C-alpha positions in Angstrom: 0.0 0.0 0.0 1.1 3.6 -0.6 -0.5 6.8 0.5 -0.1 10.5 0.0 -0.8 12.9 2.9 -0.1 16.5 3.8 2.6 17.1 6.3 2.1 20.3 8.4 4.9 22.9 8.4 7.7 22.2 10.8 8.9 25.2 12.8 8.1 28.9 12.2 9.6 29.0 8.7 8.5 25.5 7.7 6.5 24.9 4.5 3.7 22.4 3.8 4.9 19.3 2.0 3.3 16.2 0.7 4.5 12.8 2.0 4.4 9.5 0.1 4.4 6.6 2.5 4.9 3.2 1.1 6.4 -0.3 1.6 9.1 -1.5 -0.8 9.4 -5.0 -2.3 11.6 -6.0 0.6 8.9 -5.1 3.1 10.6 -2.0 4.4 8.5 1.1 5.1 9.8 4.1 3.1 8.7 7.7 2.5 9.5 10.6 0.2 8.4 14.2 0.3 7.3 16.6 -2.5 6.4 20.3 -2.6 3.3 19.7 -4.8 0.6 17.1 -4.3 0.4 16.2 -8.1 4.1 15.3 -8.1 3.7 13.2 -5.0 0.7 11.4 -6.6 2.5 10.8 -9.9 5.5 9.4 -8.0 3.3 7.2 -5.9 1.5 5.7 -8.9 4.8 4.9 -10.6 6.4 3.5 -7.5 3.4 1.2 -6.8 4.0 -0.4 -10.2 7.7 -0.6 -9.7 7.3 -2.3 -6.3 4.8 -4.8 -7.8 7.2 -5.6 -10.6 10.1 -5.9 -8.2 12.2 -3.2 -9.9 12.0 -0.3 -7.4 15.1 1.2 -6.0 14.5 3.5 -3.0 16.0 7.0 -3.6 17.8 7.0 -0.3 19.7 3.9 -1.4 20.5 5.2 -4.9 23.7 6.6 -6.3 23.9 9.3 -9.0 24.5 8.8 -12.7 28.0 10.2 -12.3 28.9 7.8 -9.5 27.5 4.9 -11.5 29.6 6.1 -14.4 32.8 5.6 -12.4 31.7 2.1 -11.5 31.1 1.5 -15.2 34.6 2.6 -16.2 36.2 0.6 -13.4 34.2 -2.5 -14.6 35.4 -2.0 -18.2 39.0 -1.8 -17.0 38.6 -5.0 -15.0 37.1 -6.7 -17.9 40.1 -5.8 -20.1 38.4 -3.5 -22.6 40.8 -1.9 -25.0 42.3 1.5 -24.1 40.6 3.2 -27.0 37.2 1.9 -25.9 37.7 3.0 -22.3 38.9 6.4 -23.6 35.7 6.8 -25.6 33.5 5.8 -22.6 35.3 8.2 -20.4 34.8 11.0 -22.9 31.1 10.2 -23.2 30.7 10.2 -19.4 32.7 13.3 -18.5 31.9 15.5 -21.6 28.4 14.5 -22.5 26.6 12.6 -19.8 27.7 14.2 -16.5 27.1 17.8 -17.5 23.4 17.1 -18.1 22.3 14.2 -15.9 25.3 13.4 -13.7 23.6 14.6 -10.5 20.4 12.7 -11.1 20.0 9.6 -8.9 19.5 6.4 -10.7 16.3 5.7 -8.8 14.8 8.9 -10.2 16.1 8.6 -13.7 13.1 8.6 -16.1 12.7 8.1 -19.9 12.1 11.9 -20.0 15.6 12.5 -18.7 17.0 10.4 -21.6 14.9 12.2 -24.2 15.9 15.5 -22.7 19.6 14.5 -22.7 19.4 13.7 -26.4 17.8 17.1 -27.1 20.2 19.0 -25.0 23.2 17.4 -26.6 22.0 18.3 -30.1 21.1 21.8 -28.9 24.6 22.3 -27.6 26.3 21.5 -30.8 26.7 17.7 -30.7 25.7 15.8 -33.9 22.7 13.5 -34.0 25.1 10.6 -34.4 27.1 11.6 -31.3 23.9 12.1 -29.3 22.8 8.6 -30.3 26.1 7.1 -29.3 26.1 8.9 -25.9 22.6 7.5 -25.2 23.9 4.0 -26.0 26.7 4.6 -23.6 24.2 5.7 -20.9 22.3 2.4 -21.5 25.6 0.5 -21.0 26.3 2.5 -17.8 22.8 1.5 -16.4 23.4 -2.1 -17.3 26.6 -2.0 -15.3 24.8 -0.4 -12.4 22.2 -3.2 -12.6 25.0 -5.8 -12.3 26.2 -4.0 -9.1 22.7 -4.0 -7.7 22.5 -0.2 -7.8 19.4 0.1 -9.9 16.7 -2.4 -10.8 15.8 -1.2 -14.3 17.4 0.3 -17.4 15.3 3.2 -18.7 17.3 3.5 -21.9 16.6 -0.2 -22.8 12.9 0.4 -21.9 12.8 3.4 -24.3 14.4 1.3 -27.1 11.7 -1.3 -26.8 8.8 1.1 -27.2 10.2 3.2 -30.0 7.6 3.9 -32.6 8.0 3.5 -36.3 7.7 7.3 -36.5 10.7 7.6 -34.2 12.7 5.4 -36.5 11.6 7.2 -39.6 12.5 10.6 -38.2 15.9 9.3 -37.1 16.4 7.8 -40.6 15.9 11.2 -42.2 19.0 12.4 -40.5 21.2 9.4 -41.4 23.9 10.5 -43.8 24.5 8.2 -46.7 28.0 7.6 -47.9 28.7 9.6 -51.0 31.0 8.6 -53.8 33.7 11.3 -54.3 33.1 12.5 -50.7 33.2 9.5 -48.4 34.2 6.9 -51.0 36.9 7.3 -53.7 35.5 7.3 -57.2 36.7 4.5 -59.6 39.0 7.1 -61.3 40.5 8.1 -57.9 41.0 4.4 -57.0 42.9 3.9 -60.3 45.0 7.0 -59.7 45.9 5.8 -56.2 46.9 2.3 -57.5 49.0 3.9 -60.3 50.7 6.4 -58.0 51.4 4.1 -55.1 55.0 3.2 -54.8 57.4 1.6 -52.3 56.2 0.5 -48.8 52.8 2.2 -49.3 51.8 0.3 -52.4 51.0 -3.1 -50.8 49.1 -1.4 -48.0 46.9 0.5 -50.5 46.4 -2.6 -52.7 45.3 -4.8 -49.8 43.1 -2.1 -48.3 41.2 -1.6 -51.6 41.0 -5.3 -52.5 40.1 -6.7 -49.0 38.2 -4.0 -47.1 40.2 -4.7 -43.9 39.9 -2.1 -41.1 42.9 0.1 -40.4 43.5 -1.7 -37.1 43.3 -5.0 -38.9 45.8 -4.0 -41.6 48.2 -2.7 -38.9 47.9 -5.9 -36.9 48.1 -8.3 -39.8 51.0 -10.8 -39.7 52.6 -12.9 -42.4 51.6 -16.1 -40.5 48.0 -15.1 -41.4 48.6 -14.7 -45.1 48.3 -17.8 -47.4 49.7 -16.6 -50.7 49.3 -20.1 -52.3 45.7 -20.4 -51.2 44.9 -16.8 -52.1 43.5 -15.8 -48.6 44.4 -13.9 -45.5 42.9 -14.5 -42.1 42.0 -11.7 -39.6 42.9 -12.9 -36.1 44.0 -9.7 -34.3 44.1 -5.9 -34.6 46.3 -3.0 -33.4 44.6 -0.2 -31.5 45.7 3.5 -31.7 48.3 2.9 -29.1 49.7 0.0 -31.2 48.6 -2.6 -28.7 47.7 -5.9 -30.2 44.3 -7.3 -29.3 41.3 -9.3 -30.6 39.2 -8.1 -33.6 36.4 -5.7 -33.0 33.8 -8.5 -32.7 33.6 -12.2 -33.1 32.5 -11.6 -36.7 35.8 -9.8 -37.2 37.7 -13.1 -37.1 37.4 -14.1 -40.7 39.1 -15.4 -43.8 39.2 -13.0 -46.7 39.9 -13.9 -50.4 42.8 -12.3 -52.2 42.6 -11.3 -55.8 45.5 -12.6 -57.9 46.8 -9.0 -58.3 46.8 -8.5 -54.5 48.5 -11.8 -53.8 51.2 -11.0 -56.4 51.7 -7.6 -54.8 52.3 -9.3 -51.4 54.7 -11.8 -52.9 56.9 -8.9 -54.1 56.5 -7.0 -50.9 57.5 -9.9 -48.7 61.0 -9.8 -50.2 61.5 -6.2 -49.0 59.3 -6.1 -45.9 61.2 -4.8 -42.7 61.9 -7.5 -40.1 61.6 -7.4 -36.4 64.7 -8.9 -34.6 65.5 -10.6 -37.9 62.1 -12.2 -38.3 59.2 -11.3 -40.6 56.2 -10.5 -38.4 53.8 -7.7 -39.5 52.8 -7.4 -43.1 52.7 -3.5 -43.0 55.2 -2.6 -40.3 57.2 0.5 -39.6 60.9 0.7 -40.6 61.9 -1.4 -37.5 59.4 -4.2 -38.3 57.0 -3.2 -35.5 53.4 -2.0 -35.6 53.0 1.1 -37.8 51.1 4.1 -36.3 47.9 5.2 -37.9 49.1 8.9 -37.8 52.2 7.9 -39.7 50.2 6.1 -42.4 48.1 9.2 -43.0 50.8 11.8 -42.8 53.6 10.0 -44.6 51.7 7.6 -46.7 48.1 8.6 -47.7 48.6 12.3 -47.7 51.6 12.6 -50.0 50.3 9.7 -52.2 47.0 11.4 -52.8 48.7 14.6 -53.7 50.8 12.8 -56.3 47.7 11.1 -57.6 46.0 14.5 -58.0 43.2 13.8 -55.5 43.9 16.5 -53.0 41.9 19.8 -53.4 44.3 22.6 -52.6 41.7 25.2 -53.6 39.2 23.9 -51.0 41.9 24.0 -48.3 42.7 27.6 -49.1 39.0 28.4 -49.0 38.8 26.9 -45.5 41.9 28.7 -44.4 42.0 32.1 -46.1 45.5 33.6 -46.3 47.3 30.3 -46.9 49.8 30.3 -49.8 49.7 27.5 -52.4 52.8 25.9 -50.8 51.3 26.0 -47.3 48.0 24.6 -48.6 49.9 21.7 -50.3 51.7 21.0 -46.9 48.3 20.9 -45.2 46.9 18.5 -47.9 49.8 16.2 -47.5 49.2 15.9 -43.7 45.4 15.6 -44.1 44.5 13.2 -46.9 41.0 13.5 -48.4 40.5 9.7 -47.9 41.7 7.8 -44.9 42.0 4.0 -44.6 38.4 3.8 -43.6 37.4 5.4 -46.9 39.4 2.7 -48.7 37.4 0.1 -46.7 34.2 1.7 -48.0 35.7 1.6 -51.5 36.3 -2.1 -51.2 32.7 -2.7 -50.1 31.3 -0.6 -52.9 33.4 -2.6 -55.4 32.2 -5.9 -54.0 28.6 -4.7 -54.3 29.2 -3.5 -57.9 30.5 -7.0 -58.8 27.2 -8.5 -57.7 28.1 -9.8 -54.2 25.1 -10.5 -52.0 24.6 -8.5 -48.7 25.4 -11.6 -46.7 28.7 -12.2 -48.6 29.6 -8.5 -48.1 28.9 -8.8 -44.4 31.1 -11.9 -44.0 34.1 -10.4 -45.9 33.8 -7.0 -44.2 33.5 -8.6 -40.8 30.3 -6.8 -39.8 28.6 -8.1 -36.6 25.2 -8.4 -38.3 23.6 -8.1 -41.7 21.8 -5.1 -40.4 25.1 -3.2 -40.1 25.9 -4.0 -43.7 22.5 -2.8 -44.9 22.5 0.3 -42.7 25.8 1.5 -44.2 25.6 0.2 -47.8 22.0 -0.5 -48.7 21.8 2.4 -51.1 24.7 0.9 -53.1 23.0 -2.3 -53.9 21.1 -2.7 -57.2 17.9 -0.6 -57.7 14.6 -2.2 -58.7 15.2 -1.3 -62.4 18.4 -3.3 -62.3 16.6 -6.2 -60.6 14.0 -6.3 -63.3 16.6 -6.3 -66.0 18.4 -9.2 -64.3 15.1 -11.1 -64.0 14.4 -10.5 -67.7 17.8 -11.9 -68.6 17.1 -14.9 -66.4 13.8 -15.4 -68.1 15.4 -15.4 -71.5 17.9 -18.0 -70.5 15.2 -20.3 -69.0 12.2 -20.0 -71.4 13.9 -18.4 -74.4 11.4 -15.7 -75.1 9.9 -12.4 -74.0 6.0 -12.8 -73.4 5.6 -9.2 -74.6 
């Protein structure tokens, strides 16, 4: 049972408050005060349901979102999460979650807080994608708090279950599709890259374009995982931004990828020149000492100068962004900041696979996506349009029945 009653002012300066008196699921009597009767009644009604469902956490026993966040980070460190993942979680907590809901107690966190957090993030200059990722992190934080017994329910997960089709449509309107020539190199740009690539950067560019491996997977690839005779390479590990070797991004990331004959031939030639570590061949794309190559070095010394030679950099656009730069200075900037990073080459590989008629499931497997939905979310607009489907069906019909009924 739960009741709402008025409490008389206490002392000469006291004010009237409304007291909610109830018994929690453990049988312990609790109470909470409110300034307004309607707030007390609303809280009582919600609490009665939570107690009946066994998911109520008394406010007096609750910790704040900020405190739960520190437990979340500590749990991630104990579980051995990669340094880059922990760094992202820490940024989400300290820069995006705590400033808006850090002081809210977990027991008092409502779906309205989550919705308001998303709106405040966007209003304060965060992108919709960033706001979405921060809310996902908040959900992970609450799951961690549940494992510690600090809260009995996850309002972020509850919101996700009741999202309407309208919510998904509105969110979809703001999804940015990958654009060829902006996010993905054009066919002409890919040819120019392959033509201009020389020395140690050539095999890296070739394998990136012909396999679609992630930057971390390319940097962590070893010769033991390359089968030149069989024409495959196997992804078993990756190198994070601190050059630490660890497991692939997900279980699906552990995969065997086919090698085109051209790619295999390029690796055969490169193997003869590849730098060694302590006299042994280890990494396929190492630095000069045979160790893991840094991503920054690849961009500044490899991709930037290469794209400038290939005629891909847009010096005019750089000068427009930074007025006052001389041509020479703009060229130096272009060489440090290539138009296309390794992830753009990964997108290029996926677009080429799709253009060759690969099915979404095959693209998912080779790219190492955790689910087919990830593949479709990123690349669905690149798959054949209905007109192409109809043309393909017409060709199939001609092969099977030998005539056009029209």
